[in-house]
N, C-alpha and C positions, 0 to 999 in steps of 0.2 A: 887566471885561466888562459891557456895558450890558444892560438888561432884554431887548431884542430878541434879542441873542446868546444870553442865558441860555435864553429861550423856544425858540429854534431848536435849541439843543443838547439841551434836554430832549425836544423832539419827535423829534429824530433817535434819541435813546436809546430812547424808547417804541417807535418804528418797528422798531428792531433787536430789542427784547425780544419784540415781537409775532410776529416771524418764527419763534420757537422754540416747540416743543411737547414734551411728554413723550416722544413716539415718535421724535424726531429723532435722539437719540443724543448730540448735543453741545449745550451751552448757550452763553450769551453769553460766558462766561469760558474755555471750552475749545475752541470751534469755531475752527479755524485762520484761516478767512476773517474771522470777527468780530474775532479778536485782531489780525490784520494791519491791518484797517480802523481799529480803535481806535488802534493805534500810529501809523498814518499821520495820522489826524486830530489826535491829541495833538501830534505833532511839527510839523504845519502850524500849529496854534494857537500853539505855543510860539515858532516862528520869526516869526509875524506879530506877536505881542506884543512880541518883541524889536525888530522893525523899527518898530512903532508908537511905542515909547518914543523911539527915535532921531528919528523924523520930528517928533513933537510938540515935542521939545526944540529941534530945528533951527529950527522955525518960531517958537518962543518967542524964540530968540536972534536971529531975523531974517536967517538965512542962506538963500540959494538953494543948490540942489545944486551949482551951478558954483562958488560962493564957498566952500562947505564943502570941495569937492574941491581947490581951490587951497590952502587952509590946511592940509589933512591930507595932500595928495599922493595921495589916493585918487580913482580915476576916478569922475566924477559918475554915469555909467551904472551902475557897480557899486553906488554909494550908493543909487541909485533901486531897484535889485533888493533891497538889504538892507532898505530901508523897506517894500517890498512883501512881505517874507517869503520871497523867492525865492533869497536868497544869505546866506551867513555870512562875515564878515570873519576874516582871521587874527588871532590874539590881539594881536600887535604893533600892527596897524592899529586894533583896537578900543580899545587904550590911547590911541593918538594921537587918535582920534575923541572919546573921553571927555574928554580935556584941552581940546580946542578947544571943545567944547560945555559946558565947565565942569560935567561930570558925574563922579561917582565911577565907577570901573570896575565896582563892584558893581551900580550901577544900570543899567549897560549890559547886563551879563550877566543879572541877575535881581534883582528887588527882594525882599530877604529880610525876614521879619517875626518870626523866632523868635530867642529868646535864645541857644539852642544847638541844634545839629542833629546827628543821627546819620544817616548815609547808608549804607544797605545796598547791597551790590554790585549788586542788581537795580534800585536806585532812582536810579542816576546819570543825570543829564541829559546826553544826548549831542548834540554838534554836529559836523557834517561840513564839511570845507573841501577842495575840489579845484580844480585848475587849469582854465584855459579849455577844455582838451581834454575835461574831464569824465571822465577816465580814473581808475578807482578805484585804480590803482597809483601815482598821483601825488597828493600832498596829505597830509592828516592828519585824524584825528578826535579831538576832545577832550571829556572828560566832567567836568562840574562836580562837585566834592566838597562844596560848601558853599553851594549856590544859595539855600537858605532861611534862612541865617544873616543877621540884621540887623546893620547897622553893621560890615560886614566891612572889615578892614584888609588882608587877604590874599585872593588868589584861587587856591585849590589845584585842580589838574586832573590827571586821568590822560590822557595824550596818546599816541595811536598814530601814529607817524610812518611814512608809506608811502615806499618808495624813490622818489627824485626825481632826475632828471639835472641839474637846475640850480635855483638859488634865489638871491635877492638878500639881501645883508646889510641889516639894519634897525637903527634906533635909535629909542628912545622913552624917556619918563621911567620911573623906578622901578628895581627890581632883580628878578633872576630866580634861583631856585634849582631845580636839576634833579637828580633821582636816577634812574639807569637801572634799570629793572626787568627788561626782556627785550631781547634783541638787542643791536646795536651802534649807537651814535649818534656822529655827527661834530659837534664843537662848534668854531665859529670865533668868536674874540673878538679884534677888531682884527687884529694880525698873527700871532696864535697859533692853531694848528690842532691839535686833539687828537681821538683816538678813545676814547670811553668805553664800557665794558662793564658788565654787571649788577653792581651794588654800587658803581659809581663815581658821583661827584657833582661838580657844578660850580655855583659861585655867582658872579654878576658883576653889574656895573652895566649896566642896559639902555641907558644913554646911550652906551655903547661900541658900535661897529659889531659886530653879532653875527649868527650864523646857527646853527641846530641842525637836523639832518636825519638820516634813517636812513643808516647806512653800509653799503654793499654792496647786495645785491639782495633783502634781507629786511626786513620791518617792524621797528621798535623801539618798545618801550613804556616810557614815562617818567612819573615823578611830577614835575609842574612846579608851583612856587609862585611867583606873581607878586605883587609889591608895587608899586603905582603911586602 
């Protein structure tokens, strides 16, 4: 974040603080509106930072959006939205993107700087991904469990899979391990199709055609560990 952004963020913070007085009843940390605004701002800045890293690397590698789209199979318009901080890619597409741009998956998700990390339940970084219809019942949300760890070899996530009527099989580099925490999950790997329930696990090469999604009409929550 450059000095201008830092100054603007500080000024916004000071303006928010000045709105509160002893007689108001809520302060900056407890007022629902202030908390909601802070969360929205933080998520917006996080998404923008995510997109900026991709855009900067794309330009360094000399790719246009169209060329990058052809190499990754990702629609150039969607890539533009990602760079603008308006969209988040599915994890499989993020891995493909990282390989084409010669980036580590860890650098696409977040640049860690700590030797080890402890992530409390309320500290997880959440990303949401929904289909073109923008219906919350279709898509998924994933929460990073190691965003601040430097030199990561694995990417662990808690993923909430929302019921979806259709999805495409995907392939990319690496391996995936999934442990079902809640609900039921359908796992397709090549010609094998299985239903996994809480306590079940699956481990496969991501170079195989695969698909995971919620089974039935209820969400499923899983622990997913990706190695790219």
